[in-house]
MARLUM-549093 format. One line per 2 residues: their letters; for each residue z negated, y, x negated of C-alpha. Coordinates in steps of 0.2 Angstrom, whole numbers. Layout:
BEGIN
a> Z Y X ~ ...
REM end
This chain:
BEGIN
me> 0 0 0 ~ 4 17 -6
ty> -9 30 -10 ~ -2 42 3
tf> -2 29 16 ~ -19 23 13
lr> -26 41 13 ~ -17 44 29
hf> -24 29 38 ~ -41 33 31
ad> -40 51 37 ~ -34 46 54
sw> -48 34 57 ~ -64 35 47
ml> -63 53 41 ~ -60 59 59
lv> -76 50 64 ~ -86 57 49
lf> -81 74 53 ~ -84 73 71
lf> -102 66 68 ~ -105 80 55
fv> -99 93 69 ~ -111 85 82
gv> -125 85 68 ~ -123 104 65
if> -123 107 84 ~ -140 98 85
wv> -147 107 70 ~ -143 124 78
vr> -151 119 95 ~ -166 109 88
pg> -183 114 94 ~ -191 127 83
sr> -175 135 77 ~ -175 149 90
kt> -188 159 80 ~ -178 157 64
yq> -162 163 72 ~ -171 178 81
dt> -178 184 64 ~ -161 183 56
an> -153 192 70 ~ -166 206 69
ip> -163 210 50 ~ -153 225 53
fr> -166 233 63 ~ -181 230 52
ne> -180 247 43 ~ -174 257 57
dk> -187 271 55 ~ -184 274 37
pa> -167 283 37 ~ -172 294 52
as> -188 299 43 ~ -179 303 27
re> -166 314 37 ~ -180 324 44
ar> -188 327 27 ~ -171 334 21
t> -169 347 35
REM end
């Protein structure tokens, strides 16, 4: 069997299954219990220092 043919059959069967299971695993990792706090904290990073730029603007004027 040629290398290309072997790799093509492997990709069409087992690798498809592996990538599908990886995708399902990532989805379960994201929606697992306890991950909500982590993602909320990450989502609020831009708002952590919200008061500092406004205070420095007032000091300059």
